[in-house]
C-alpha positions in Angstrom: 44.3 90.2 114.6 40.8 88.8 115.2 38.2 89.4 112.5 35.6 90.4 115.1 37.8 92.9 117.0 41.4 93.9 117.7 42.9 91.0 119.6 46.6 90.5 119.0 48.2 87.2 120.2 51.9 86.3 120.4 53.6 83.2 121.5 56.7 83.5 123.7 58.8 80.4 124.1 61.2 79.7 127.0 63.9 77.2 126.1 65.8 75.8 129.0 66.5 72.5 130.9 65.2 71.7 134.4 66.0 73.9 137.3 67.0 76.9 135.1 64.2 78.9 136.7 61.6 79.2 133.9 58.5 79.4 136.2 60.2 82.0 138.4 61.1 84.1 135.4 57.5 84.0 134.1 56.1 85.0 137.5 58.6 87.8 137.6 57.5 89.1 134.2 54.0 89.9 135.5 55.0 91.2 138.9 57.9 93.3 137.6 55.8 94.3 134.6 53.0 95.6 136.7 55.5 97.6 138.9 57.2 99.0 135.8 54.1 99.9 133.9 52.3 101.4 136.9 54.5 104.5 136.2 52.9 104.7 132.7 49.5 106.2 132.1 49.1 104.7 128.7 49.5 100.9 129.3 49.0 98.2 131.8 50.0 94.5 132.2 47.7 92.0 133.8 47.1 88.2 134.0 44.7 87.2 131.3 42.9 84.5 133.2 42.5 82.9 136.6 44.8 79.9 136.0 47.6 82.3 135.2 46.9 84.4 138.3 46.9 81.2 140.5 50.2 79.8 139.0 52.0 83.2 139.4 50.7 83.5 143.0 51.9 80.0 143.9 55.4 80.6 142.4 55.7 84.0 144.1 54.6 82.6 147.5 57.2 79.8 147.2 60.0 82.3 146.4 59.0 84.7 149.1 58.7 81.9 151.7 62.2 80.5 150.7 63.7 84.0 151.0 62.3 84.6 154.4 64.2 81.4 155.6 67.4 83.5 155.0 69.2 80.5 153.5 68.1 79.9 149.9 68.5 76.7 147.9 66.9 76.8 144.5 67.2 73.0 144.1 64.5 72.8 146.8 62.0 74.7 144.7 59.4 72.5 143.2 59.9 71.9 139.5 57.2 72.0 136.8 55.6 68.5 136.4 53.2 69.2 133.5 52.9 71.8 130.8 51.0 74.9 131.8 50.0 78.2 130.2 50.7 81.6 131.4 48.7 84.3 129.5 49.5 88.0 130.1 47.6 91.0 128.7 49.2 94.2 127.7 46.6 96.8 126.9 46.1 100.6 126.7 44.3 101.9 129.8 40.6 102.5 129.2 40.7 100.6 125.8 39.5 97.2 125.0 42.5 96.5 122.9 44.3 93.4 124.3 47.8 92.3 123.2 48.1 88.8 124.7 51.4 87.0 125.4 51.0 83.3 125.6 53.9 81.7 127.5 54.3 77.9 127.9 56.0 76.4 130.9 56.9 72.7 130.7 59.1 70.2 132.6 62.7 71.1 131.6 63.6 67.4 131.6 61.5 67.0 128.5 64.0 69.1 126.6 66.7 66.7 127.7 65.0 63.4 126.9 61.7 64.1 125.3 59.8 62.6 128.2 60.0 59.1 129.8 56.7 57.8 128.3 54.8 57.9 125.0 52.3 60.3 126.6 55.1 62.6 127.7 56.7 62.4 124.3 53.5 63.4 122.6 53.1 66.4 125.0 56.8 67.4 124.3 56.1 67.3 120.6 53.3 69.8 121.2 55.6 71.9 123.2 58.2 71.8 120.4 55.5 72.9 117.9 54.7 75.9 120.2 58.3 76.9 120.6 58.9 76.7 116.8 55.8 78.9 116.3 56.8 81.5 118.9 57.5 85.1 117.9 60.2 85.4 120.6 62.4 82.8 122.2 63.9 83.4 125.6 66.8 81.2 126.6 67.3 81.3 130.4 70.9 80.1 131.3 72.1 79.1 134.7 74.9 81.6 135.3 76.1 79.8 138.4 76.7 76.6 136.4 78.6 78.7 133.8 80.7 80.5 136.3 81.4 77.9 138.9 82.1 74.8 136.8 85.9 75.2 137.1 88.5 73.5 135.0 87.6 70.0 136.2 84.0 70.1 135.3 84.2 72.6 132.3 83.9 69.7 129.8 80.5 68.9 131.2 79.1 72.4 130.6 77.8 71.9 127.0 76.0 68.7 128.0 74.5 70.1 131.3 73.3 73.2 129.5 71.7 71.0 126.8 73.2 73.1 124.0 72.6 70.5 121.3 68.9 70.1 122.2 68.5 73.9 122.3 70.2 74.2 118.9 67.7 71.7 117.4 64.7 73.6 118.6 66.2 76.9 117.6 66.9 75.6 114.1 63.2 74.7 113.6 62.2 78.1 115.0 64.6 79.9 112.7 63.3 78.1 109.6 59.7 79.1 110.6 60.7 82.7 111.1 62.4 82.8 107.8 59.1 82.0 106.1 57.4 84.7 108.0 59.6 87.7 107.5 56.8 90.2 108.3 56.4 88.8 111.9 58.6 89.3 115.0 61.7 87.2 115.2 63.9 87.6 118.3 66.0 85.4 120.5 67.1 86.6 124.0 69.8 84.9 125.8 69.2 85.5 129.5 71.7 84.3 132.1 69.7 84.1 135.3 70.8 84.0 139.0 73.3 86.7 138.2 73.3 88.5 141.6 76.8 87.3 142.5 78.5 88.3 139.3 77.2 91.8 138.4 78.1 94.8 140.6 74.9 96.8 140.1 73.0 94.4 142.2 75.2 94.7 145.3 78.0 92.3 144.5 81.5 93.3 145.4 82.9 91.8 142.2 82.3 92.6 138.5 82.4 89.5 136.3 79.9 90.8 133.8 82.3 90.6 130.9 83.4 87.1 131.7 79.7 85.9 132.0 78.9 87.3 128.6 82.0 85.6 127.0 81.0 82.3 128.6 77.5 82.6 127.1 78.7 83.5 123.7 81.3 80.7 123.8 79.0 77.9 125.0 76.1 78.9 122.6 78.3 79.8 119.7 76.7 77.1 117.5 73.2 78.2 118.4 74.1 81.8 117.5 75.5 80.6 114.2 72.4 78.6 113.5 70.2 81.7 114.0 72.4 83.9 111.8 72.4 81.3 109.0 68.8 80.1 109.1 67.1 83.4 110.0 69.5 86.3 109.3 66.7 88.9 109.9 66.2 87.7 113.5 67.3 90.0 116.3 69.6 88.4 118.9 69.9 90.0 122.4 71.9 89.2 125.5 70.4 90.2 128.8 71.6 89.0 132.2 68.9 88.9 134.9 68.9 88.8 138.7 66.3 86.2 139.5 65.9 87.4 143.1 68.3 90.3 143.6 68.7 89.9 147.3 70.8 86.7 147.4 74.5 86.0 146.9 76.3 82.7 146.4 77.8 81.1 149.4 79.0 77.8 147.9 78.5 75.6 144.8 79.3 71.9 145.3 79.3 69.2 142.7 77.3 66.2 144.0 76.6 62.8 142.5 73.5 62.4 140.4 73.0 59.3 138.3 70.9 60.9 135.6 73.0 64.0 135.0 75.8 64.2 132.3 79.0 63.1 133.9 77.1 61.7 136.9 77.2 65.0 138.9 75.2 68.2 139.3 76.1 71.6 140.7 74.2 72.4 143.9 74.5 76.1 144.9 73.7 77.5 148.3 72.9 81.2 148.8 72.5 83.6 151.7 69.9 86.2 151.7 71.0 89.9 151.9 68.9 91.7 154.5 66.2 92.8 154.4 65.4 90.1 151.8 63.5 92.3 149.4 63.3 91.0 145.8 64.9 93.3 143.3 65.0 91.7 139.8 67.6 93.7 137.9 67.4 93.3 134.2 63.8 92.1 134.1 62.6 95.6 133.4 64.6 95.6 130.3 63.2 92.2 129.2 59.7 93.5 129.7 60.4 96.7 127.7 62.0 94.7 125.0 59.1 92.3 124.6 56.5 95.0 124.8 58.2 97.2 122.2 58.8 94.3 119.8 55.3 92.9 120.0 53.4 96.2 120.2 55.3 97.4 117.1 54.3 94.2 115.3 50.7 94.7 116.3 50.8 98.3 115.1 52.1 97.1 111.7 49.3 94.5 111.5 46.8 97.1 112.4 48.1 99.5 109.7 47.7 96.7 107.1 44.2 96.0 108.3 43.3 99.7 108.2 44.7 100.0 104.6 42.6 97.0 103.5 39.5 98.4 105.2 40.0 101.8 103.7 40.1 100.3 100.2 37.0 98.3 101.0 35.2 101.3 102.4 36.1 103.4 99.4 34.9 100.7 96.9 31.6 100.3 98.9 30.9 104.0 98.9 31.6 104.3 95.2 29.2 101.4 94.6 26.5 103.0 96.8 26.8 106.3 95.0 27.0 104.8 91.5 24.4 106.3 89.2 23.0 103.8 86.6 20.4 105.8 84.7 17.1 107.3 85.7 14.9 104.2 85.6 17.5 101.9 87.1 18.2 104.4 89.9 14.5 104.6 90.6 14.1 100.9 90.8 17.1 100.6 93.2 15.5 103.1 95.5 12.0 101.4 95.3 13.3 97.9 96.1 15.6 99.1 98.8 18.9 98.1 97.1 20.2 101.6 97.2 19.6 101.8 101.0 21.2 98.4 101.5 24.3 99.6 99.6 24.5 102.7 101.7 24.2 100.6 104.9 27.1 98.4 103.7 29.2 101.4 102.9 28.5 103.0 106.3 29.5 99.7 108.0 32.7 99.4 106.0 33.5 103.1 106.8 32.9 102.4 110.6 35.2 99.4 110.5 37.9 101.4 108.8 37.7 104.2 111.4 37.9 101.6 114.2 41.1 100.2 112.6 42.5 103.7 112.4 41.7 104.3 116.1 43.4 100.9 116.9 46.5 101.9 115.1 46.6 105.3 116.9 46.2 103.6 120.3 49.0 101.1 119.5 51.2 104.0 118.3 50.5 105.8 121.6 51.4 102.7 123.6 54.6 102.3 121.6 55.6 105.9 122.1 55.1 105.5 125.9 57.2 102.4 126.0 59.9 104.0 123.8 60.4 106.7 126.4 62.1 104.3 128.7 65.8 103.9 127.9 67.5 100.4 127.8 69.7 99.6 130.8 73.4 98.9 130.4 72.9 95.1 130.8 71.2 94.7 127.4 73.5 94.0 124.4 73.0 93.1 120.8 74.5 89.8 119.6 73.2 90.0 116.0 
């Protein structure tokens, strides 16, 4: 929390290779978050700055345009070429009490090879430091790759998912979280592009159990790393429909020189009329993030309030201290008594502000807690 005012800042790291859909997921967090929280009177979610608004608008327009074409191919969506920040504000309505989520988007290929130049390597090192310092890690996983690999290409899954690289980043993150036990520590495994495999989004089949087993199997070493290095961390599983209005038509393995095994999976989708985006599961992700980080902000605010209460009490006792007739007279004449009283009043005001901040955060948390988790969300810890 900022010394000049209540500003709470949290880093959220996305950990995934290229074409996993990081940018689309971030854009969905704001648009779906606004829709979800519009129902609440206590809290709202907004873009914190113009660059964030512009990036989200660009991504949203690309997705909407592709869906209107009725045949949707994610591989044709432009990939991130440079690191970029998304900053979202969660705040009580009518209160200047921002809780800021900083999310870093970066070229997924950097996770795979650290960049192709010394400049890219330096930037990736900065990205790694951000990920290691994040309060929450989100791991988007390509569900189509998991479910459509088949027996022939199953041996390539671990390499194509970049499980080893993800495990290395998670290990560094877990060690950092272990040293900060009073701060949030959560990892969310989020299979994306799940429209074809979960029945609640309109699919005629239910492969939800198989999808979850695949995730747990492929990322078993990552899960073990978290449990060993940061046993207090929460681990969640939450499949998400990236678009909600598409379904898989085909998934073909095609040659690609730079991919593990020399091939990549290229899916093709059809758009379900009327082509309206419905991102199932994303509302649970937003609620989960908000509850976790608002609760952490509330605990920080309570600690600040307790410290300021002690300071205010000490200042008031000092201002009211009687030191004998002549000494008290001198303190009054030279203005020292008035100065002490002003200091005590200031400290009392700062304590009351911290108390009000804590109450506002508690109200926000209570509003968020009213929403029940959906059936997609599972604990893995």
